[in-house]
C-alpha positions in Angstrom: -59.3 41.9 -24.8 -59.9 39.4 -22.4 -57.3 38.2 -20.4 -55.9 34.9 -21.1 -57.1 31.8 -19.0 -54.1 29.7 -20.0 -51.3 29.9 -17.6 -47.9 31.0 -19.1 -45.5 29.0 -20.6 -42.1 28.5 -18.5 -38.7 26.5 -19.2 -40.5 23.2 -17.6 -42.9 23.3 -20.5 -40.1 22.8 -23.1 -40.2 19.2 -24.3 -37.0 17.4 -24.7 -35.9 14.0 -26.0 -33.3 13.4 -23.0 -33.6 10.0 -21.5 -35.1 8.3 -24.5 -33.7 4.6 -23.9 -33.1 4.3 -28.2 -30.7 7.5 -27.8 -28.7 5.9 -24.7 -27.7 2.8 -26.9 -26.5 4.8 -29.8 -23.4 3.5 -31.2 -21.4 6.8 -30.8 -22.3 6.7 -27.1 -21.2 3.3 -26.8 -17.7 4.1 -28.3 -17.3 7.0 -26.0 -18.0 4.9 -23.1 -15.7 2.4 -24.0 -12.8 5.0 -24.6 -13.7 6.5 -21.0 -13.2 2.9 -19.6 -10.1 2.4 -21.5 -8.9 5.7 -20.2 -9.5 5.0 -16.5 -8.2 1.5 -16.6 -4.7 3.1 -18.0 -4.7 5.7 -15.4 -5.4 3.1 -13.0 -2.7 0.6 -14.1 -0.3 3.7 -13.7 -1.5 4.5 -10.1 -1.0 0.7 -9.3 2.8 0.6 -10.9 3.7 4.0 -8.9 2.1 2.4 -5.7 3.9 -0.7 -6.2 7.5 0.9 -6.6 6.5 3.1 -3.5 5.8 -0.2 -1.4 9.5 -1.7 -2.7 11.3 1.5 -1.9 9.7 1.6 1.6 10.5 -2.3 1.9 14.1 -1.6 1.1 14.7 1.4 3.5 13.1 -0.6 6.2 15.6 -3.2 5.4 18.4 -0.8 5.4 17.0 0.6 8.8 16.9 -3.0 10.2 20.5 -3.5 9.1 21.9 -0.3 10.5 20.1 -0.7 13.7 21.6 -4.4 14.4 24.8 -2.9 13.5 24.7 -0.2 16.2 23.2 -2.6 18.8 25.9 -5.0 18.1 28.5 -2.2 18.4 27.0 -1.4 21.8 26.9 -5.1 22.6 23.1 -4.8 23.1 20.7 -7.5 22.0 17.5 -6.7 20.5 14.2 -8.7 20.7 13.0 -9.3 17.3 9.7 -7.5 16.4 6.8 -9.9 15.9 4.5 -9.2 13.0 0.9 -10.2 13.1 0.6 -13.7 11.5 4.0 -14.8 12.6 4.3 -18.2 14.0 6.3 -19.3 17.1 9.3 -20.6 15.3 9.7 -17.2 13.6 7.9 -17.9 10.3 4.9 -16.3 8.7 1.8 -18.2 8.2 0.5 -18.5 4.6 -2.6 -16.2 5.2 -0.2 -13.2 6.5 1.8 -13.6 3.4 1.5 -10.6 0.7 -0.9 -10.6 -2.1 1.8 -10.2 -4.5 3.0 -13.7 -4.1 6.6 -12.9 -3.6 8.0 -14.3 -0.4 11.2 -12.6 1.0 13.1 -13.4 4.1 12.8 -11.3 7.0 15.9 -8.8 7.1 15.9 -8.8 10.6 16.4 -12.9 10.6 18.7 -12.7 7.7 22.0 -12.1 9.4 23.5 -14.1 12.1 24.1 -12.6 15.2 27.3 -10.9 16.2 27.8 -11.9 20.0 31.3 -10.6 20.2 32.0 -8.0 22.9 32.8 -4.3 21.2 36.3 -3.5 21.3 37.6 -0.7 23.4 34.9 -1.0 26.2 35.9 -1.7 29.9 32.8 -2.4 31.0 32.3 -6.5 31.2 28.6 -7.4 30.5 27.8 -10.9 31.6 24.3 -10.9 29.7 23.2 -8.3 27.0 20.7 -5.9 27.5 17.3 -6.8 26.0 15.5 -3.9 24.3 12.0 -4.2 22.9 11.0 -1.9 20.2 
């Protein structure tokens, strides 16, 4: 028997219908794509709500820290220099471009309380001018 001159068939020689345009637009594949998009959107909305809750909790804790810091500094008779944030105007207000994208304007908790400039009871040292601390 003579040897065959035709090369042996391999996996590359198997013909498939993958990648045909008519197959990609079949209704069941479009419904599956719609389902996957809706599922992803639902997941992203849950992530967004969770992130917004975390931001709200962080903002609340920062406000608590500022109140406690001001209380301790007032008891010590020390005046702190207000922290300026990027976008603050010279009068202490925020510029409109620096506001949050959520559309909710909140007063700065550091400027919400009036200053307590009374000396702390029980201290012997007389301070003529408060010490300024920059954070």
